[in-house]
C-alpha positions in Angstrom: -74.9 -31.1 40.9 -76.2 -28.1 42.9 -74.1 -24.9 43.0 -73.7 -22.8 46.2 -72.3 -19.2 46.3 -70.7 -18.1 49.6 -70.1 -14.3 49.8 -67.3 -13.3 52.2 -67.2 -9.6 53.4 -65.2 -9.8 56.7 -62.4 -12.0 58.0 -64.8 -13.5 60.6 -66.9 -14.7 57.6 -64.0 -16.9 56.5 -64.0 -18.7 59.8 -67.8 -18.9 59.9 -68.2 -20.6 56.5 -64.9 -22.6 56.2 -66.3 -25.8 57.6 -69.6 -25.3 55.7 -67.7 -25.0 52.5 -65.7 -28.1 53.3 -68.7 -30.2 54.2 -70.8 -29.1 51.2 -68.0 -29.9 48.8 -67.6 -33.3 50.5 -71.4 -33.9 49.8 -70.9 -33.2 46.1 -71.9 -29.6 45.8 -70.0 -27.1 43.7 -69.1 -24.2 46.0 -68.1 -20.8 44.6 -66.7 -18.2 47.0 -66.7 -14.5 46.4 -64.6 -12.2 48.7 -63.8 -8.6 49.3 -60.2 -7.6 48.5 -59.1 -7.3 52.2 -55.6 -8.5 53.1 -56.7 -10.6 56.1 -59.6 -12.1 54.2 -57.4 -13.2 51.3 -54.7 -14.5 53.6 -57.2 -16.6 55.6 -58.9 -18.0 52.5 -55.5 -19.0 51.1 -54.4 -20.5 54.4 -57.5 -22.8 54.3 -57.0 -23.6 50.6 -60.3 -22.0 49.6 -60.4 -20.7 46.0 -62.2 -17.3 45.7 -63.2 -14.7 43.2 -62.4 -11.0 44.2 -65.5 -8.8 44.1 -64.0 -5.4 45.1 -62.6 -3.5 48.0 -63.9 -2.1 51.3 -63.9 1.7 51.7 -64.1 3.9 54.8 -66.4 6.6 53.5 -70.1 5.9 53.6 -70.6 7.1 50.0 -67.8 4.9 48.6 -69.1 1.9 50.6 -72.5 2.0 48.9 -70.9 2.8 45.5 -68.6 -0.3 45.9 -71.5 -2.4 47.1 -73.2 -1.6 43.8 -70.2 -2.8 41.8 -70.1 -5.8 44.1 -73.7 -6.6 43.3 -73.1 -6.4 39.5 -70.1 -8.7 39.7 -71.9 -11.3 41.8 -74.9 -11.0 39.5 -72.7 -12.0 36.6 -71.3 -15.0 38.5 -74.9 -16.1 39.5 -76.0 -16.0 35.9 -72.9 -17.6 34.5 -72.8 -20.5 36.9 -76.5 -20.9 37.4 -76.1 -20.7 41.2 -78.9 -22.5 43.1 -78.2 -21.2 46.7 -76.4 -18.1 48.0 -75.4 -17.9 51.6 -73.6 -15.2 53.6 -73.7 -12.1 55.8 -74.2 -10.0 52.7 -76.3 -7.1 51.4 -76.1 -8.1 47.8 -77.2 -11.7 47.8 -80.7 -11.1 49.2 -81.3 -8.4 46.5 -80.1 -10.8 43.8 -82.5 -13.5 45.0 -85.3 -11.2 43.7 -84.0 -11.0 40.1 -82.4 -14.5 39.7 -83.2 -18.1 40.3 -80.9 -18.2 43.3 -82.4 -18.9 46.7 -80.6 -17.0 49.4 -80.0 -17.8 53.1 -78.9 -14.6 54.9 -77.3 -14.7 58.3 -77.6 -11.7 60.7 -76.6 -11.4 64.3 -77.0 -7.6 64.7 -80.0 -5.9 66.2 -82.3 -4.0 63.8 -81.8 -0.8 65.7 -78.0 -0.9 65.2 -77.9 -2.0 61.5 -81.3 -0.9 60.0 -79.9 -0.5 56.4 -78.3 -4.0 56.4 -81.5 -5.5 57.9 -83.6 -3.9 55.1 -81.3 -5.4 52.5 -81.5 -8.9 53.9 -85.3 -8.7 54.3 -85.3 -9.7 50.6 -83.7 -13.1 51.4 -85.5 -16.3 50.9 -84.6 -17.3 54.4 -83.2 -15.1 57.2 -81.3 -16.8 60.1 -81.0 -15.1 63.4 -79.5 -16.3 66.7 -82.3 -17.0 69.2 -81.3 -14.0 71.3 -82.9 -11.9 68.5 -86.2 -13.8 68.5 -88.0 -10.8 70.0 -87.5 -8.9 66.7 -90.1 -9.0 64.0 -88.1 -10.1 60.9 -91.1 -11.4 58.9 -92.3 -14.9 58.0 -89.0 -16.0 56.3 -87.0 -15.8 59.5 -85.7 -18.8 61.5 -84.0 -18.5 64.8 -81.3 -21.0 65.9 -79.9 -21.6 69.4 -76.4 -20.7 68.5 -73.9 -17.9 67.9 -72.1 -17.3 64.6 -68.8 -17.9 66.3 -69.9 -21.5 67.2 -69.8 -22.4 63.5 -66.0 -22.6 64.0 -65.4 -22.5 67.8 -67.9 -25.2 68.9 -65.9 -28.2 70.3 -67.1 -30.3 67.3 -65.0 -27.9 65.1 -62.3 -26.4 67.2 -59.4 -28.1 69.0 -56.8 -25.7 70.5 -53.3 -26.2 69.2 -50.8 -25.9 72.1 -47.9 -25.6 69.7 -48.9 -22.0 69.0 -47.7 -21.1 72.5 -44.1 -22.0 71.6 -44.3 -19.6 68.6 -44.9 -16.6 71.0 -42.5 -17.9 73.7 -45.1 -19.0 76.2 -45.0 -22.1 78.3 -48.3 -24.1 78.9 -50.0 -22.7 82.0 -48.1 -19.4 81.9 -50.1 -16.2 82.4 -50.5 -14.0 79.3 -52.9 -11.5 77.9 -54.2 -10.5 74.5 -55.5 -7.1 73.6 -57.5 -6.3 70.4 -58.2 -2.8 69.1 -60.7 -1.8 66.4 -60.8 1.2 64.1 -64.6 1.5 63.8 -64.9 2.1 60.0 -67.9 -0.1 59.2 -71.1 1.5 58.0 -72.8 1.1 61.4 -69.8 2.6 63.3 -70.5 6.3 62.8 -69.8 8.1 66.1 -68.7 4.9 67.9 -65.8 5.2 70.3 -63.4 2.7 71.7 -60.2 2.9 73.7 -57.8 5.8 73.1 -54.0 5.3 73.1 -53.7 6.7 76.7 -56.2 4.1 78.0 -54.5 1.3 76.0 -51.2 2.2 77.7 -52.7 2.3 81.1 -54.2 -1.2 80.7 -50.8 -2.4 79.5 -49.1 -1.0 82.6 -51.7 -2.7 84.8 -51.2 -6.1 83.2 -47.5 -6.0 82.5 -46.3 -7.2 86.0 -48.5 -10.4 85.7 -47.5 -11.8 82.3 -46.7 -11.2 78.6 -49.0 -9.0 76.6 -49.8 -9.4 72.9 -51.7 -6.7 70.9 -53.6 -7.3 67.7 -55.2 -4.5 65.7 -57.7 -4.2 62.8 -55.4 -1.8 61.0 -51.9 -0.4 61.6 -50.7 -0.6 65.2 -49.8 2.7 67.0 -46.0 3.2 67.5 -46.5 3.4 71.3 -47.6 -0.2 71.5 -45.9 -1.7 68.5 -43.5 -3.7 70.7 -46.5 -5.8 71.9 -47.7 -6.6 68.4 -48.9 -10.2 68.1 -46.4 -12.2 66.0 -48.6 -15.2 64.9 -50.6 -15.8 61.7 -54.3 -14.9 61.9 -55.4 -18.5 61.3 -53.7 -19.4 64.6 -55.2 -16.6 66.8 -58.1 -18.7 68.2 -55.7 -21.3 69.8 -53.8 -18.4 71.4 -57.1 -16.8 72.6 -58.1 -20.2 74.1 -55.0 -20.3 76.3 -54.9 -16.6 77.2 -55.6 -15.5 80.8 -57.6 -12.4 79.8 -58.7 -10.9 76.5 -59.2 -7.1 76.7 -60.1 -4.6 74.0 -62.7 -2.5 72.1 -63.7 -4.9 69.3 -66.9 -6.8 69.0 -66.3 -10.2 67.3 -63.1 -11.1 68.9 -64.4 -10.3 72.4 -67.3 -12.7 71.7 -64.8 -15.3 70.3 -62.6 -15.1 73.4 -65.7 -15.4 75.7 -67.1 -18.4 73.9 -63.6 -20.1 74.1 -63.8 -19.7 77.9 -61.4 -16.8 78.3 -62.6 -13.9 80.4 -63.2 -11.1 77.9 -63.6 -7.4 78.7 -64.4 -4.7 76.2 -65.1 -0.9 76.2 -66.9 0.8 73.3 -70.1 2.7 72.5 -72.0 -0.6 71.7 -71.9 -1.8 75.3 -75.3 -2.9 76.4 -76.9 -2.2 73.0 -76.5 -5.6 71.2 -78.5 -8.6 72.1 -75.9 -11.3 71.3 -73.1 -9.9 73.5 -75.7 -9.1 76.1 -76.7 -12.8 76.2 -73.1 -13.9 76.5 -72.6 -11.4 79.3 -75.8 -11.6 81.2 -76.9 -15.2 80.8 -73.5 -16.9 80.7 -71.3 -14.4 82.5 -68.4 -15.0 80.1 -67.6 -11.4 79.3 -68.0 -7.8 80.5 -68.8 -4.6 78.6 -68.3 -1.0 79.4 -69.2 2.3 77.8 -66.4 4.8 77.0 -67.2 6.9 80.2 -66.8 3.7 82.3 -63.1 3.3 81.8 -62.3 3.4 85.6 -64.8 0.7 86.2 -63.2 -1.4 83.5 -59.7 -0.9 85.1 -61.1 -2.0 88.5 -62.6 -5.2 87.0 -59.3 -6.1 85.2 -57.4 -5.6 88.4 -59.9 -7.8 90.3 -59.8 -10.6 87.7 -56.0 -10.7 87.3 -55.8 -11.4 91.1 -58.6 -14.0 91.1 -57.5 -17.6 91.7 -58.7 -20.4 89.4 -60.0 -17.8 86.9 -59.7 -20.1 83.9 -61.3 -23.1 85.7 -64.2 -20.9 86.7 -64.7 -19.7 83.0 -64.4 -23.3 81.7 -67.5 -24.2 83.8 -69.4 -21.1 82.5 -68.4 -22.1 79.0 -69.7 -25.6 79.5 -73.1 -24.3 80.6 -73.3 -22.2 77.5 -72.3 -25.2 75.2 -75.1 -27.3 76.8 -77.6 -24.9 75.5 -76.1 -24.0 72.1 -75.6 -26.0 68.9 -72.8 -26.4 66.3 -74.0 -23.8 63.7 -72.1 -25.4 60.9 -74.0 -28.6 61.4 -77.2 -26.6 61.3 -76.3 -24.8 58.1 -75.2 -28.0 56.3 -78.5 -29.7 57.1 -80.5 -26.6 56.2 -79.0 -26.2 52.8 -78.7 -30.0 52.0 -82.5 -30.4 52.6 -83.7 -27.0 51.4 -86.6 -26.1 51.3 -88.1 -28.9 53.3 -85.6 -28.1 56.1 -87.1 -24.6 56.4 -90.6 -26.0 57.0 -89.3 -28.4 59.6 -87.3 -25.7 61.4 -90.3 -23.4 61.6 -92.6 -26.2 62.9 -90.2 -27.4 65.6 -89.2 -24.9 68.3 -86.1 -27.0 69.2 -83.8 -26.3 66.3 -81.4 -29.0 67.5 -83.5 -31.7 65.9 -85.8 -29.9 63.5 -83.6 -30.0 60.4 -83.3 -33.3 58.7 -80.2 -35.5 59.1 
């Protein structure tokens, strides 16, 4: 029996790998999950009945981040040795490094541009195989890189995996078809977030005042919510948020991942932060599929004008459903790709590299 280690460092990674874990276990693999001690990560893993081993906390200061990554590496090293792990997979700095000093073959996923996360990119360059979305195919990541025609979010939001649950609307007092909005705010404490700006509290309140006459507003935050907007705090469990996002009329905020999630679910998504226009994946979702919009911090008035236009637009969700369908015709179920890649590794890597159409290049 082969053993796989999945390293979880962010709540979105739980969603990304939950179906992969489920399918590999069903195929007879032993799957070990390591996870950072983050409240939302642990809550999601427990909600999906995924057993995990804690490997340390996340810290805000850059020095402590790297110190805790060192302890993270040592703890995972002990697990790899103890359980004789065959494959490691994750969006992780430590797994690729461990592939150089253990027998473990590592598949590293990365959907950030080299220019934005150069330190992370350097760490994962040690991986046995690097997986990038095709929007990053222009970057030189070396001979071990495979590009796939998908987004990380389509590992769990592709229609093969995701079916919206209308029952979540009742939990927040919304009737099917009723207009409502979700807002998401980040704190920008990741290692690549130095100097990054999002929406300030005054701007958040102005957006709320604009949207309030049209429908209910729900706010979700990465950390503690500001007192001025606490009355709008989203009351549903994090594992139910994607269903609510699917039915929302608009999704507005300054986050990265959840804006992409909303857009890929067919909900018009609008963000403002310093990353606007700098990242290839959001740029593809915005420029090729017209599912989202991004603004820099000094473009707040333009953002307000767009929100005002969209909230008055008829058949908004129907229009976005068509745009989403076009995107789905060109993108694949990433979980299916990962399962085939690992189940037939390393032959699957050769096949994927030889065939430019990754939909059929990995063995069934």
